[in-house]
C-alpha positions in Angstrom: 20.5 -12.9 0.8 18.6 -13.9 -2.4 18.4 -10.2 -3.5 22.2 -9.9 -3.1 22.8 -13.1 -5.1 20.4 -11.9 -7.8 22.3 -8.6 -8.1 25.6 -10.4 -8.2 24.3 -12.6 -11.0 23.0 -9.6 -12.9 26.3 -7.8 -12.7 28.3 -10.9 -13.8 25.9 -11.5 -16.7 26.3 -7.9 -17.9 30.0 -8.1 -17.8 30.0 -11.4 -19.7 27.7 -9.9 -22.3 29.9 -6.9 -22.8 33.0 -9.0 -23.1 31.3 -11.3 -25.6 30.2 -8.3 -27.6 33.7 -6.8 -27.6 35.2 -10.2 -28.7 32.5 -10.5 -31.5 33.2 -7.0 -33.0 36.9 -7.6 -32.8 36.7 -10.9 -34.5 34.4 -9.3 -37.2 37.0 -6.6 -37.8 39.7 -9.2 -38.3 37.6 -11.2 -40.8 36.7 -8.0 -42.7 40.4 -7.2 -42.9 41.1 -10.7 -44.3 38.4 -10.2 -46.9 39.9 -6.9 -48.0 43.4 -8.5 -48.2 41.9 -11.3 -50.4 40.2 -8.8 -52.7 43.4 -6.7 -52.9 45.5 -9.8 -53.8 42.9 -10.9 -56.3 43.0 -7.5 -57.9 46.8 -7.5 -58.1 47.2 -11.1 -59.4 43.9 -11.3 -61.4 43.6 -15.1 -60.9 40.7 -17.3 -59.9 41.2 -18.1 -56.3 38.8 -21.1 -56.3 38.5 -22.5 -52.8 39.8 -19.3 -51.3 36.8 -17.5 -52.8 34.4 -19.8 -50.9 36.5 -19.3 -47.8 36.1 -15.5 -48.4 32.3 -15.8 -48.5 32.4 -17.7 -45.2 34.5 -14.9 -43.7 31.8 -12.4 -44.7 29.0 -14.6 -43.1 31.0 -15.0 -39.9 31.9 -11.3 -39.8 28.3 -10.2 -40.0 27.4 -12.8 -37.5 29.9 -11.1 -35.2 28.2 -7.8 -35.9 24.9 -9.3 -35.0 26.2 -10.6 -31.7 27.7 -7.2 -31.0 24.4 -5.4 -31.7 22.6 -7.9 -29.5 25.0 -7.2 -26.6 24.7 -3.4 -26.7 21.0 -3.1 -27.5 18.1 -3.9 -25.1 16.5 -7.4 -25.4 13.1 -5.8 -25.6 11.9 -2.5 -27.1 11.3 -0.6 -23.9 10.1 2.4 -25.8 9.0 2.2 -29.5 10.0 5.9 -30.0 13.5 5.1 -28.8 13.7 2.3 -31.4 12.6 4.7 -34.0 15.4 7.0 -33.0 18.0 4.3 -33.3 16.9 3.4 -36.8 16.7 7.1 -37.7 20.4 7.6 -36.6 21.4 4.4 -38.5 19.8 5.4 -41.7 21.2 8.9 -41.4 24.7 7.5 -40.9 24.4 5.3 -44.0 23.1 8.2 -46.2 25.8 10.5 -44.9 28.5 7.9 -46.0 26.6 7.5 -49.3 26.6 11.3 -49.8 30.4 11.4 -49.1 31.0 8.7 -51.7 29.0 10.6 -54.3 31.2 13.7 -53.8 34.4 11.6 -54.2 35.5 10.7 -57.7 35.5 6.9 -57.8 36.4 4.9 -60.9 33.9 2.2 -59.9 33.6 -1.3 -61.5 34.0 -2.7 -65.0 31.6 -5.4 -66.1 33.5 -8.3 -67.7 30.9 -11.0 -68.7 29.2 -11.8 -65.4 32.0 -10.5 -63.2 32.6 -7.1 -61.7 36.2 -5.9 -61.8 37.2 -3.0 -59.5 39.0 -0.2 -61.3 41.5 0.4 -58.4 42.2 -0.3 -54.8 40.3 2.7 -53.7 37.2 1.2 -55.2 37.8 -2.0 -53.3 38.1 0.0 -50.0 35.0 2.0 -50.6 33.1 -1.1 -51.7 34.1 -2.8 -48.4 33.0 0.2 -46.3 29.7 0.5 -48.1 29.0 -3.2 -47.9 29.9 -3.4 -44.2 27.8 -0.3 -43.3 24.8 -1.5 -45.4 24.9 -5.0 -43.9 25.2 -3.6 -40.4 22.3 -1.2 -41.0 20.2 -4.1 -42.3 20.9 -6.1 -39.2 19.9 -3.1 -37.0 16.7 -2.7 -39.0 15.7 -6.3 -38.7 16.6 -6.5 -35.0 14.6 -3.5 -34.0 11.6 -4.2 -36.2 11.5 -7.7 -34.6 11.3 -6.1 -31.2 8.4 -3.9 -32.3 6.6 -6.8 -33.8 6.9 -8.9 -30.7 5.3 -6.2 -28.4 2.0 -7.6 -27.3 2.6 -10.6 -29.5 -0.1 -13.1 -30.4 0.0 -16.8 -30.9 1.1 -16.7 -34.5 3.4 -13.7 -34.4 6.6 -15.6 -33.7 5.8 -18.3 -36.3 5.1 -15.8 -39.0 8.3 -13.9 -38.4 10.3 -17.1 -38.4 8.9 -17.9 -41.8 10.0 -14.5 -43.0 13.5 -15.0 -41.7 13.7 -18.5 -43.2 12.7 -17.2 -46.6 15.0 -14.2 -46.2 18.1 -16.3 -45.5 17.1 -19.0 -48.1 16.8 -16.4 -50.8 20.2 -14.9 -49.8 22.0 -18.2 -49.7 20.5 -19.2 -53.1 22.9 -16.8 -54.7 26.0 -18.3 -53.0 27.5 -19.7 -56.2 26.3 -17.0 -58.6 28.5 -14.4 -60.1 27.7 -10.8 -59.4 25.9 -10.2 -62.7 24.2 -13.6 -62.9 20.5 -14.1 -62.2 18.5 -17.2 -61.1 14.8 -17.9 -61.4 14.9 -19.8 -58.1 16.6 -16.8 -56.4 14.0 -14.5 -57.8 11.1 -16.6 -56.7 12.6 -16.9 -53.2 13.2 -13.1 -53.3 9.5 -12.5 -54.0 8.5 -14.9 -51.3 10.6 -13.2 -48.8 9.2 -9.8 -49.7 5.6 -11.1 -49.5 6.4 -12.7 -46.1 7.8 -9.3 -45.0 4.6 -7.5 -46.1 2.6 -10.1 -44.1 4.7 -9.2 -41.0 4.3 -5.4 -41.6 0.8 -5.2 -40.0 1.9 -5.9 -36.4 1.4 -2.5 -34.6 0.0 -3.4 -31.2 2.4 -1.0 -29.6 0.8 2.0 -31.3 -2.4 1.5 -29.4 -0.6 2.1 -26.0 1.1 5.3 -27.0 -0.1 8.6 -25.6 -1.3 11.4 -27.8 2.1 13.1 -27.6 3.9 9.8 -28.4 1.6 9.2 -31.3 2.5 12.6 -32.7 6.2 11.7 -32.5 5.4 8.3 -34.0 3.8 10.0 -37.0 6.7 12.3 -37.5 9.3 9.5 -37.1 7.3 7.2 -39.3 7.1 9.7 -42.1 10.8 10.7 -41.9 11.9 7.0 -41.8 9.6 6.2 -44.7 11.2 9.0 -46.9 14.7 8.1 -45.8 14.2 4.4 -46.4 12.8 5.1 -49.9 16.1 7.0 -50.6 17.9 4.0 -49.2 16.1 1.7 -51.6 16.7 4.0 -54.5 20.4 4.0 -53.7 20.3 0.2 -54.1 19.2 0.5 -57.8 20.7 -1.9 -60.2 23.2 0.5 -61.8 24.2 2.3 -58.6 27.6 2.2 -57.0 26.1 0.8 -53.7 24.3 -2.0 -55.4 27.4 -2.9 -57.5 29.6 -2.7 -54.4 27.3 -5.1 -52.6 27.3 -7.5 -55.6 31.0 -7.4 -55.8 31.5 -7.8 -52.1 29.0 -10.6 -51.5 26.0 -11.6 -53.6 24.0 -13.1 -50.6 24.7 -9.9 -48.6 23.2 -7.8 -51.5 20.0 -10.0 -51.5 19.8 -9.7 -47.7 20.1 -5.9 -47.7 17.6 -5.4 -50.5 14.9 -7.6 -48.9 15.4 -5.9 -45.5 15.3 -2.5 -47.1 12.0 -3.2 -48.8 10.6 -4.8 -45.6 11.7 -1.7 -43.6 10.2 0.9 -46.0 6.9 -1.0 -45.9 6.8 -1.4 -42.1 7.6 2.2 -41.3 5.3 3.5 -44.0 2.5 1.4 -42.5 3.4 2.6 -39.0 3.0 6.2 -40.2 -0.5 5.4 -41.6 -1.6 3.4 -38.6 -0.4 6.1 -36.2 -2.2 8.7 -38.2 -5.5 6.7 -38.0 -5.1 6.2 -34.2 -4.5 9.9 -33.5 -8.2 10.8 -33.1 -8.6 8.2 -30.3 -5.3 9.2 -28.6 -7.0 11.8 -26.3 -9.6 9.3 -25.1 -6.9 6.7 -24.5 -4.8 9.2 -22.6 -7.7 10.0 -20.4 -8.5 6.4 -19.7 -4.9 5.8 -18.8 -4.9 8.7 -16.4 -8.2 7.4 -14.9 -6.8 4.0 -14.4 -3.5 5.4 -13.0 -5.4 7.7 -10.6 -7.7 4.8 -9.4 -4.6 2.6 -9.0 -2.8 5.4 -7.0 -5.9 5.8 -4.8 -6.1 2.1 -4.2 -2.5 2.2 -3.1 -3.4 5.1 -0.8 -6.0 2.9 0.9 -3.4 0.6 2.3 -0.3 2.9 2.5 -1.4 6.4 3.5 -2.4 6.5 7.2 -2.1 10.3 7.8 -5.5 11.8 7.2 -4.1 15.2 6.0 -1.9 13.6 3.4 -4.8 11.4 2.2 -7.3 14.2 1.7 -4.7 16.4 0.0 -3.8 13.6 -2.4 -7.5 13.0 -3.1 -8.1 16.5 -4.2 -5.0 16.3 -6.5 -6.2 13.1 -8.0 -9.7 14.4 -8.5 -8.3 17.2 -10.6 -6.3 14.7 -12.6 -9.2 12.2 -13.1 -11.9 14.8 -13.9 -9.5 17.1 -15.9 -10.8 19.8 -13.7 -9.4 23.2 -12.8 -10.2 23.1 -9.1 -11.4 20.6 -6.4 -12.2 20.5 -2.8 -13.3 18.0 -0.2 -15.7 18.4 2.8 -16.0 16.0 5.7 -19.1 15.7 7.8 -18.7 16.1 11.6 -21.6 15.0 13.8 -22.1 16.7 17.1 -23.3 14.0 19.5 -24.0 16.6 22.2 -26.4 18.5 19.9 -28.7 15.7 18.5 -26.1 14.6 16.0 -26.2 18.0 14.2 -24.3 17.9 10.9 -21.4 20.2 10.5 -19.2 20.4 7.4 -15.4 20.7 7.7 -13.3 21.8 4.7 -10.3 19.4 4.9 -8.6 20.0 1.5 -8.9 22.3 -1.5 -6.8 23.2 -4.6 -6.9 26.1 -7.1 -9.9 27.7 -5.2 -10.1 30.0 -2.2 -11.9 28.8 0.9 -13.9 32.1 0.8 -15.2 31.1 -2.6 -16.1 27.6 -1.3 -18.1 29.2 1.5 -20.1 31.2 -0.9 -20.7 28.2 -3.2 -21.8 25.9 -0.4 -23.8 28.5 1.6 -27.3 27.5 2.7 -28.8 29.8 0.1 -27.6 27.7 -2.8 -29.2 24.6 -1.2 -26.4 22.3 -2.6 -25.5 20.6 0.6 -29.1 20.3 1.7 -30.1 18.6 -1.6 -27.2 16.2 -1.5 -27.9 15.2 2.1 -31.5 14.6 1.4 -31.0 12.7 -1.9 -27.5 11.3 -1.5 -27.2 11.8 -5.3 -24.7 13.5 -7.6 -25.4 17.2 -8.4 -24.1 18.5 -11.7 -24.3 22.3 -12.5 -23.7 22.7 -16.3 -24.0 26.5 -16.4 -22.7 28.0 -13.3 -23.6 31.6 -14.1 -27.1 30.7 -15.3 -28.1 28.0 -12.9 -30.7 29.3 -10.4 -28.7 27.9 -7.5 -25.4 29.7 -8.4 -26.2 32.6 -10.7 -26.0 35.0 -7.9 -22.3 34.0 -7.4 -21.2 34.9 -10.9 -19.4 38.0 -9.7 -17.9 36.7 -6.5 -16.8 33.3 -7.8 -14.7 33.4 -10.9 -13.2 30.8 -13.3 -16.0 28.3 -12.8 -18.2 27.4 -15.8 -19.5 24.0 -14.5 -19.1 21.9 -11.4 -20.0 18.6 -9.9 -20.7 17.5 -6.3 -20.5 13.8 -5.4 -21.6 12.5 -2.0 -19.3 10.2 -0.1 -21.6 7.5 1.3 -20.5 4.7 3.7 -23.0 2.1 4.9 -26.0 4.4 4.0 -24.5 7.3 5.9 -22.9 10.3 4.3 -19.3 11.1 5.5 -18.6 14.0 3.1 -18.9 15.6 -0.3 -16.3 15.8 -3.1 -16.4 18.7 -5.5 -14.7 19.4 -8.9 -15.1 22.5 -11.1 -14.1 23.4 -14.7 -13.8 26.8 -16.4 -15.9 25.6 -19.4 -19.7 25.2 -19.3 -21.1 21.7 -19.8 -17.7 20.3 -18.7 -19.1 17.1 -17.1 -20.8 14.6 -19.4 -22.4 11.3 -18.2 -19.1 9.5 -18.6 -17.4 12.0 -16.3 -20.2 11.7 -13.8 -19.9 7.9 -13.7 -16.1 8.1 -13.5 -16.1 10.6 -10.6 -18.8 8.6 -8.8 -16.7 5.5 -9.0 -13.6 7.5 -7.9 -15.7 8.9 -5.0 -16.4 5.3 -3.8 -12.7 4.7 -3.7 -12.2 7.9 -1.8 -14.9 6.9 0.7 -13.1 3.6 1.3 -9.8 5.4 1.7 -11.1 7.9 4.2 -12.9 5.3 6.2 -9.8 3.1 6.2 -7.7 6.1 7.4 -10.2 6.8 10.2 -10.3 3.1 11.2 -6.5 3.0 11.3 -6.4 6.2 13.3 -9.0 4.9 15.7 -7.1 1.6 16.0 -3.8 3.4 16.8 -5.7 5.5 19.3 -7.2 2.4 20.9 -3.8 0.8 20.9 -2.3 3.8 22.6 -5.1 3.9 25.2 -4.6 0.1 25.7 -0.9 0.6 26.4 -1.7 3.4 28.8 -4.3 1.2 30.6 -1.8 -1.6 30.8 0.6 0.8 32.5 -2.2 2.0 34.8 -3.0 -1.7 35.6 0.6 -2.3 36.6 0.6 0.9 38.8 -2.8 -0.1 40.4 -1.5 -3.6 41.2 1.4 -1.9 43.1 -1.1 0.0 45.2 -2.3 -3.3 46.6 -0.3 -5.1 49.2 2.7 -6.8 47.6 3.3 -8.9 50.7 0.8 -9.8 53.5 1.7 -9.7 57.2 2.2 -13.0 59.0 0.9 -12.5 62.6 1.5 -15.3 65.0 -1.5 -17.6 65.3 -3.3 -16.2 62.3 -3.5 -17.1 58.6 -4.1 -14.4 55.9 -4.7 -14.4 52.2 -6.2 -12.1 49.6 -7.1 -11.8 46.0 -8.3 -8.9 43.8 -9.1 -8.7 40.0 -10.6 -5.9 38.0 -13.4 -6.5 35.5 -11.4 -4.3 33.0 -7.8 -3.3 32.8 -8.2 -1.2 36.0 -11.0 -1.2 38.6 -12.4 0.3 41.8 -11.9 -2.6 44.3 -9.4 -2.0 47.1 -8.1 -4.0 50.0 -5.2 -3.5 52.3 -3.8 -5.2 55.5 -1.6 -3.1 57.7 0.3 -3.6 61.0 -1.1 -0.7 63.1 1.1 -1.5 66.1 2.5 -4.5 67.9 -0.9 -6.0 68.9 -3.2 -4.6 66.2 -3.8 -5.4 62.5 -6.0 -3.2 60.2 -8.0 -4.9 57.4 -9.9 -2.8 54.9 -11.9 -3.8 51.8 -13.5 -1.2 49.7 -15.5 -0.9 46.5 -15.8 2.3 44.4 -19.1 2.6 42.6 -18.8 1.9 38.9 -15.9 0.3 37.0 -12.9 1.3 34.9 -10.7 4.4 34.9 -12.8 6.7 37.1 -13.2 4.0 39.8 -9.5 3.4 39.7 -8.7 7.1 40.4 -10.9 7.0 43.5 -9.4 3.7 44.5 -6.0 5.3 44.5 -7.3 8.2 46.6 -8.7 5.7 49.1 -5.3 4.1 49.3 -3.8 7.4 50.3 -6.5 8.0 52.9 -6.0 4.6 54.5 -2.3 5.0 54.7 -2.6 8.4 56.2 -5.3 7.8 58.8 -5.3 4.1 59.8 -2.4 4.2 62.3 -3.6 7.4 64.0 -7.2 6.3 64.5 -7.9 4.4 67.7 -11.0 2.6 66.5 -12.6 1.4 63.3 -15.4 3.9 63.6 -13.1 6.8 64.0 -11.3 5.8 60.8 -14.5 5.7 58.8 -15.7 9.0 60.1 -12.4 10.7 59.2 -12.4 8.9 55.8 -15.9 10.2 55.0 -14.9 13.7 56.0 -11.9 13.5 53.6 -14.0 12.2 50.7 -17.2 14.1 51.0 -17.3 16.9 48.6 -14.2 15.8 46.7 -15.7 13.0 44.7 -18.4 13.2 42.0 -22.0 13.3 43.4 -22.9 10.2 41.4 -20.0 8.2 43.0 -19.5 6.7 46.4 -17.3 4.2 48.1 -18.6 1.2 50.2 -16.1 0.1 52.8 -15.6 -2.4 55.6 -12.9 -1.9 58.1 -11.7 -4.3 60.9 -9.1 -3.7 63.6 -7.9 -7.1 65.0 -6.4 -7.2 68.5 -4.2 -10.2 68.1 -3.2 -10.2 71.8 -6.8 -10.5 73.0 -8.2 -12.3 69.9 -10.9 -9.6 69.3 -12.0 -7.9 66.1 -13.6 -4.4 66.1 -15.7 -4.1 62.9 -17.3 -1.1 61.2 -19.0 -0.9 57.9 -19.9 1.9 55.4 -22.5 0.3 53.2 -20.3 -2.6 52.2 -21.1 -6.3 51.9 -21.4 -8.1 55.3 -18.4 -10.0 56.8 -18.9 -13.7 56.9 -17.8 -15.1 60.2 -17.4 -18.9 60.7 -17.5 -19.5 64.5 -17.8 -23.0 66.1 -19.0 -24.5 62.8 -21.7 -21.9 62.4 -21.7 -18.8 60.1 -22.9 -15.3 60.8 -23.1 -12.3 58.6 -21.9 -9.2 60.5 -23.3 -6.0 59.0 -23.1 -3.1 61.4 -25.0 0.0 60.2 -23.2 2.6 58.0 -23.6 4.7 54.9 -21.3 4.7 51.9 -18.4 7.1 52.0 -18.9 10.4 50.2 -22.7 10.3 50.2 -23.5 12.4 53.2 -21.9 15.0 55.5 -20.6 14.3 58.9 -23.8 14.8 60.9 -25.8 12.0 59.3 -22.8 9.7 58.7 -21.7 9.9 62.3 -25.2 9.2 63.6 -25.6 6.1 61.5 -22.2 4.5 61.9 -21.8 1.5 64.2 -19.1 -0.7 65.5 -19.3 -4.4 66.4 -16.9 -6.4 68.6 -16.3 -9.9 67.3 -14.4 -12.4 69.5 -12.2 -14.8 67.6 -11.7 -18.4 68.9 -9.4 -21.1 67.5 -10.4 -22.1 63.9 -12.6 -19.0 63.3 -12.7 -17.8 59.7 -13.5 -14.2 58.7 -14.2 -13.5 55.0 -14.3 -10.0 53.5 -15.4 -9.6 49.9 -16.9 -7.2 47.3 -20.2 -7.7 45.4 -18.2 -9.0 42.4 -18.3 -12.3 44.2 -22.0 -12.6 45.2 -23.4 -10.9 42.2 -21.5 -13.0 39.7 -24.0 -14.4 37.2 -24.1 -17.6 35.2 -25.4 -17.8 31.6 -29.0 -18.1 32.8 -28.7 -14.8 34.7 -28.7 -16.3 38.2 -26.5 -14.7 40.9 -23.9 -16.6 42.8 -25.3 -15.2 46.0 -24.1 -15.0 49.7 -25.7 -18.4 50.6 -23.5 -20.3 48.1 -20.4 -18.5 49.3 -21.3 -19.4 52.9 -21.7 -23.0 51.9 -18.3 -23.2 50.2 -16.7 -21.6 53.3 -18.4 -24.1 55.6 -17.5 -27.1 53.6 -13.9 -26.1 53.4 -13.3 -24.7 56.9 -10.5 -27.1 57.5 -8.4 -25.6 54.7 -5.8 -22.9 55.1 -6.6 -19.3 54.0 -4.8 -19.6 50.6 -6.5 -23.0 49.9 -9.9 -21.6 50.8 -9.4 -18.6 48.6 -8.5 -20.9 45.7 -11.6 -23.0 46.3 -13.9 -20.0 46.4 -12.5 -18.6 43.1 -12.8 -22.0 41.4 -16.4 -22.3 42.5 -17.3 -18.8 41.2 -15.6 -19.6 37.8 -17.4 -22.9 37.6 -20.7 -21.2 38.3 -20.3 -18.4 35.7 -18.6 -20.7 33.2 -15.8 -18.2 32.7 -12.4 -17.3 34.1 -13.1 -13.6 33.6 -15.4 -11.5 35.8 -18.2 -9.0 34.9 -17.4 -6.9 38.0 -14.4 -6.1 40.1 -13.9 -8.9 42.5 -12.0 -9.0 45.8 -11.7 -11.5 48.6 -9.7 -11.3 51.9 -9.6 -14.3 54.2 -8.5 -14.0 57.9 -8.3 -17.2 59.9 -7.3 -17.9 63.5 -5.3 -21.0 63.5 -6.4 -24.1 65.5 -4.8 -24.7 68.8 
C-alpha cells in the first residue's frame, strides 16, 4: 500500500515538474519577445524610454529566471555521473560556438558607439544580439548549475557556505551595473567583479568526485577536461571587449554581460583544474579500481552467505569471484570429504573450476607435488612464484600450460580444514603479500559461505526427515486400537507413547469370539524408526494369527516362527499375551521375555511371569520347550496391569528407577478407581517421579479390570 502511494506521488511530482518547466520556458519566450519589441520600437523612434527601460531589464531578469526553472525541471537534481555532466557542458559550449561561428560568416553591421551608448545599425543586429545574449545567458546558467552539482558531490561542512558566498558576489557584481550605460564603468562593479572571480577560484578546488572514478572514467575525465578547457578559453576570448558577442551582451543587458563573463572565467578555471587533478589521479586509478573490485566481490560473497542456498551455485560463484578478486586467469575449489567408515580418511572433491581443465588440476594436486599434504599439515597459504622452476611443479611445465604463478589457500572452519581454494596467473611472481592477505580474507568469507550452505542443506534435510517422521507417527498411531472393546462386566483402558516421533511399543485388544478377548503388549528392542518397522510387522502377525490360535501359547509359538530369521540378529521382541474368557472369568497368560503382569486380587498383588524367551531370538525347538502358560482366575474387583519397561525403568534426575514396587503401590492405593482413572494416576505419578512430561523410553500401559458386583 505504501509502495503504491509512493509511486503515485512520484508520478504526480514528475508531471507537475514537467508542466512547471513548460510554463517557465513559455513565459521566458514571451518576455524575450517583449524585450525584442521594445528594442525594435526604441530603434525606430530613437527616444529615451525611461521607465520602460527599467521594465525591460526586469523582463530580462524574469526571462532568465524562467530558463533556470526550465533547466532545473529537465536536468537531474544530482550529478549521477560526472562524465554525463561533462557531456552536457560539452554539447552546450559546442552549440554556443556553432552559433558564434555562423554569426562570423554573416555580414552584420554591428553597433555604433555614441558616447556611452551602443546603437544597433539595423534590425538584424538587434535580432542577432538577442539570440546571442539568450544563448550566452542560458549557457552560463547550465554551466553554473552543473558545476554546482559536481562541487556538492561528497560535500564537506563548508562547501555549501563557500558556494553561496560566490553566488552572492556573482549576483551582487551583476546587479551593480543595473543603472550603468553599456560603455560606462564603475570602480565598485570592478571590485565586486574581482571578488566574484576570486570566490569562483576558491570554489574551483572541489573535486571529490574524481577520486571515485575508475581508471577508464578518469581517462574520459582527462579528455573531457582538456577539451572543455580549450573550448571555454575560446568562449572567453569571444567575450573580448571589442567583440560582437560582448557588445551584444552589453547592449542587451549589462548585468547579464557581467554574469556571463564571471561564469565563463569560473568555468574555464574549474574544468582546467579538473583536467590537472584527473591527470594526477591517473597513476592511482588502477589501485583504486582493484580495491573497488575487491570490496564489490567481498560484498557479493557476503550476500551469497545469506541468499544462495544451492551448493553448486555457491561454489561456481566462488570460483568466478576468486578470479575477479585475485585478477587471476584460472581458479578452482576442492572440498574435503571424510570417510567415517575408513578412519575419517580425507578425500578431495573438485566442486568447481574455471579456465582450467580437471586433468591439469589432477596433475597439479597429485601426491608427488606435496601441495595438499603440506597445506593439510600446516594449514597455511602456499604461494608458488615460479611455476616452471619451483621444485614442486617444475615437472609439470610441459603438461600444464598458461600458469606462471599460483596460490593455494586452506579453508579452515573451527580448526578443521574443509577445502582448498586455488588461483593461478600466467605471469610469474603474480601474487604479492597484498594479494595473499586479500585472498586469505576472501577465503575466510568463502569458508563461512560454504559452512552456511551446508548447515542450511542439513537443516532442510532434517526438516524433511522431521516431516516424514511426523507422517510416520500419524501412521503408527493408527496401527494402535482407535477404539477399545467394551465387554460386559469389564473395564478397559490403554495408553502408549513413543520416546521419539515413532517407537517400538505395541499393544492391541481384539474380540476373538463371543466369549474371548485377546490382549497383547509388546516391546521391540531399541527405539526409533527401526523399532517402529518391527512394531508394524508385529501388528500384522497379531491380526493374522490371534483369532485362529486356540491358546495364548499357540499364538506365541506361531509368532516366533514368523519372526525368527526375518528380523535383524541384534533385535528381538518381548511380548505378553492374554486370552480372557469373559464367560468363565478366566485369563490364560503367556509371556515371551516381557515384563510381568501385575494382578491385584482380593487386595493383594501378584506378579505373573510365566517362562518364555523373546520373539525372534531362537528357533522353534528351544522356544517351544521354554514357553509356559498360566491360568489366572478373575474375581470381582480384580485389576490386571500390562506395561512395558518404559514405566518401571523411568529415571528421576538422580538416576533412580521408578521400579515395579512403586507401580504396585500406586495400583494398590487406587484400586477403587476405574481403568481410565487408574491409568491417569499412574502416568501422573511417573511424570512427578521423573520431573518431566516426556519419556526416555517408549511407554505403554494396558489396564484390564473386572467390575465389582
